[in-house]
N, C-alpha and C positions, 0 to 999 in steps of 0.2 A: 543239843545235838540230837538228830533223829537216830533211831535204832539204839537208843540208850535208855536205861532205867535208873530211877533215882533210888539210892540206898540210904538217904538221910542228909542231914546238914551238919557241918563242922566249921567252927570259926566264921559263921556267917555265909558260907558258900555251900551250895548244893553239891553233893558228891554223886556222880553218875558213873555207871559202868556200861560201856558199849557192848552190845550183844555178841560181837565178834570176839570179845575177850573170853567168853565161855568156850568158844571154838578153840582158842589157844590152850585153855585148861584141858579140854578133851584130848587135843593132840599131844600135849605133854604127858598126860596120864597114859594114853595108849602106847606112846613110844617107850616110856619107862617100863610099862607092864610087859611089853613084848621082850624087853631086854633083861628085866630082873624080877618080874612078878609083882605081886600086890604091894610088898614092902617098898620096892623101888618106886612104884607109882605114887604111893602116899608121900614118900620123902621128896620126890620131885614136885608134887603139887604143893607141899608145905613150903618148899623153897621159893616157888613162883609167887605164892601168896605173900611171903615175907619180902621178896624183891619188890612186888608192886606196892606193898605198904611203904617201902622206902621211896618209891616213885611218887606216891601220894604226898609223903612228907616233903619231897623236893618241890612239888607243885605248890604246896601250902607255904613253902619258903617264899616263892614268888608272890603269892597272894598277900601274905602278911606284910611283906616289904612294900608292896604297892599300896596297901591300906594306909601306911604311914604318910603317903602323899595324897590321900583322899580318893584313891582309886579302888573301887569295889571289884570283887571277883564273883560274878553271879554263880558260876558253877565250875567244877573240875571233873573232867571225864577221863576214865581209864580206857585206853585202847591197847590192842595187842602190841603196838610199837612203843608204848609208854603212856605218859599222861599229858593232858592238855588243860591248862588253866585259862579260862576265857576272861581276861581282864576287860573292864568296860572300855579302857583305852590304855595306850602305852604312854608313860611319862615323856614329855617332849624335852624336859631339861636333861641334858646329857649325863650329868652326875647322878640324877635320880634313876635314869634308865640303867646305868651301870650297876647301881646298888640292887635294883629289882632283878636284873638279869643274873647277877652273881649270887643272889640269895638262894636260888635253887641248888646249884652245885655246892654251895657252902654247907647246906644241910647234909648232903651226901658225905662231905668231908668230916663233918661232926659225927655222923653215924659210923664212918670208918674209924675215927679216933676212939670212940667209945668201945667198939668191938675189939680193936687191937690193943689199945693202951689199958683199958679197964678190965676187959674180959680175956685178954691174952690171945686173941685170934691172930693167925698168921696170914699175911697177904702173899698169895702165890697165884699168878695168872695161869700157870699150867694146870691148876685144879679145875679150871673152867673149860679146858680144851675139848673134853669129850662130851660136854653138855649134860653129864649125869651128876647128880648131887647125892651125897651120902651123909649120914648122921655124924660120922666122925669128924668131917671137915666142914660141917654146916656153917659155923660162925666164920671160919676163915674164908669160905667161898662167898659168903654174904658181904664180908668186909671188902674182899677183892672186887666184887662187882660194884660196890658203892664207889670205890676209887675209880674204877673204869668209867662209871656213869659220870662222875664229876669231870674227868678229863675229856671224855667224849663230848659232853655238852659244851665244853670250852673251845671246841673247834670252831673257827670263825666262819661257819656256814649259816648265814642268815636265812631264816629267823630263829635258829638255835641260840642258846644263851650266849655263846661266844660270838656269834654273828651280831647279836644286839649290842654287845660291848664294842665290837668293831664299828658298828654304825654310830654309836654314841661318841666314840673317839673321833670319827670323821666329822661328826656334827660340830666339834669344837672349832673346826677350820672351814667347813663348808656348810651351805644351807642344807636343811633336813632332806629336801627332795633329792638333791645330788648325792648326799651321803647315803641315803637309802638305796638309790640306784646302783651305786658302786658296791655296797654291801650285798645287794640282791644278786648282782652279776657274779660276785665272788662266791656267794652261796650256791648259785646254780652251777658254777664251775666245779665246786667241790662235790655237789650232788652227782654230776656226771662221772666223777672219779668213783664215788660210792657205787653208782650203778654198774660201772665197768667191773669193779671188784665183786659186786654181788653176782654178776653173770658168770665171770670167770671162776669164781670159787664155789658157785652153786649155793650161795647164801640168799634165800628169798627175803629174809628180814631186812638185810642191807639194801636190797633192791627196792623194797617198799619205802624204807626211810629215804632213799635217794629221790624217789618220785614225790614223796611228801615235801621234802625240802625244796625241790625244784618248783613245784606248783605254789607252795606257800610263799616262797620268796617273790615270785612274780606277782602274786595276789596282793601282798602287803606293799610292795613297791608301787603298784597301781593305786592302792588305797591312799597312800601318803601323797602321791601326785594329785589325786582327785581332791583331797582335802585342801591341799595348797591352792589349787586353782579356784576353789569355791570359798576360800576363807573370808572374803569380804562380802559375800552374797547373803541375802536373807530369803525368807520363805516367799515373799512377793515375787522374787526373780524367777522362781521355778514353778509356781503353781499353775494348774489348769483352771481357767475361768469360764470356758465354754463347755458345758456338759449337760447331759440329761440325767434326771434323777427319778427315783421311784417313790411312791407313797406307801405308807404302812398297809393299806388295803389292796395294793396291787398284788396280783397273783404271781406265782413263780413262772407260770406259762407266759404271762405278759412280760416278765423280766427276760425270758428267753427270746421273745420276739424283739425286744429292745436291743438285746445283745447282737442279734443278727443284723439289724438295720443301722447300727452305729459302729464306730471303731473302738468304743470303750471296752475295757476289760473289768471294770468295777463301777458300781453305781451307788451313789449316796442315797440313803433312804431318809426322806425329810417329811416331817409331819406338817399339818396345815398351818401351824403357828411358826413354822420355820426351824423347828428343833431338829438337829441331826440325831437320828437313832443309831446310825452305823452305816456300814457298807456291805453290799452284796457283791461277791466276786464271781468271775466267770466260772471258776472251778466249782464253787458252791452251786451255781445254776446247773452245770453239767451233772453233778452228783445227784441233785434233786430230781432232775428230769428222768433219770434212769430208775427212779424208785416208783413203785406202783402207787397210783391214786394220790400223788403229792403235788402234781402240777397245778391243781386248782387251789392249793393252800396259799395263804398270804406270804409275802417275802419276809415278813418278820420272823418266820420259822427258820430262815437260813441266814439272817443278817449277822454280821460280825460287829459287835457293839464296842469292843475294846479298841477304839480308834484314838490315837494321840491327837491332841488339838493344840495348835500354836497360833500366835498372832502374826500379822503381816510382817513385822520387823524381827521375828525370831531368827537367830542365826541359822543358816542353811545346814551347817554341820550338825546341829541338834536334830534337824529333820532327817538327815542321813542316818544318824544313830538310831532313831526311832524305826526307820524302815529296815535297818539292819537287824533289828530284834524280831522281825517277822510280821509287822503290821502291813496290811495290803495297801494302805494309803495313810497320809497324814493330812488331817483337815486343817485348813486355814480359816479362822473364824474372826468375827468382829467383836467389839466390846460386849455385846449382848449375847454372844455365843452363836450367832447366825453364821451359816456356812458361806464363805466368800469364794473359796476354791479349794483345791487339794493337790497334793504332790504324790506321785507314784515313783517306783523305781525306774520305770521306762522313761518318763519325761525328765527325771533327774539325770539319767544317763545321757539323754539327748543334750541337755544343758551342758554337761561336762564336756562332751565332744565339741560343742560350739565354743566353749571357753578355751579349750586347748588349741582350737584352730585359730 
């Protein structure tokens, strides 16, 4: 995720912190300082850090449960509104999806149990009402908020955890596309309620959560429908076969002229023996042209070499996954590695529209 920094790896997943999270810490510290001085600021910061440690544990609950079914979690990102575990894919087996979805809230319930049963903390929602945290009730407030997190995440607002359980239950009786559509519409309805409450109560965080749920529900519903419509297709069905390419000795200026006289947004760079070196993108050309004395340099200075390669009969869904990870294109090659064609997000989107039509 852009605007995030990596702070290390844990259980095979990269842990990242979005830069806006530090704005949250600054706001919490400033608010607490104005109300109670330095001690209050430190106590509130400590509580927020402890809270987000619990959120990280929640996300790793999802990640470790997904690993049981062979699904990796490349990274987990901390945001001001919570955590986001980016699974390679969601399990399509309803029972597996339920287990993965419930694993996160289950971690919060376990933390609540340890704090209350083992450490004697008391659960009292009224302690959270003023938004200020003190040393005397630190464990109790932490226990309470873990229980609140568990219950809140079980609300059937897709794609929250409860919404995923709802979708999985629907999938027992309906096909996945229809189940996702119903869960998505339900989630968006709940998001509108959250948005209304956020506006009427003056709670900006609830409003942000509402917007996130509304957009994420629509996005995932569209993704599921797209995958269903392309499930029987292969790379051959979507690839571009008529294109202009560049050579390693072509200049960036020449690439710019090729960009102008064609409709392509990316250009394969192919050597004389037919080997694909990579792709030069429109954005890379734009960026290079505004730099002094670089237009006459060869395109190999701006080529993107980490290009996924697939064969003609590779499933199109694998191509979609590669494009989703940020690749500008996916090269379709023959047995000797020669470029036959390539797939981009743009022509893939056109294919999906045609398939749905």
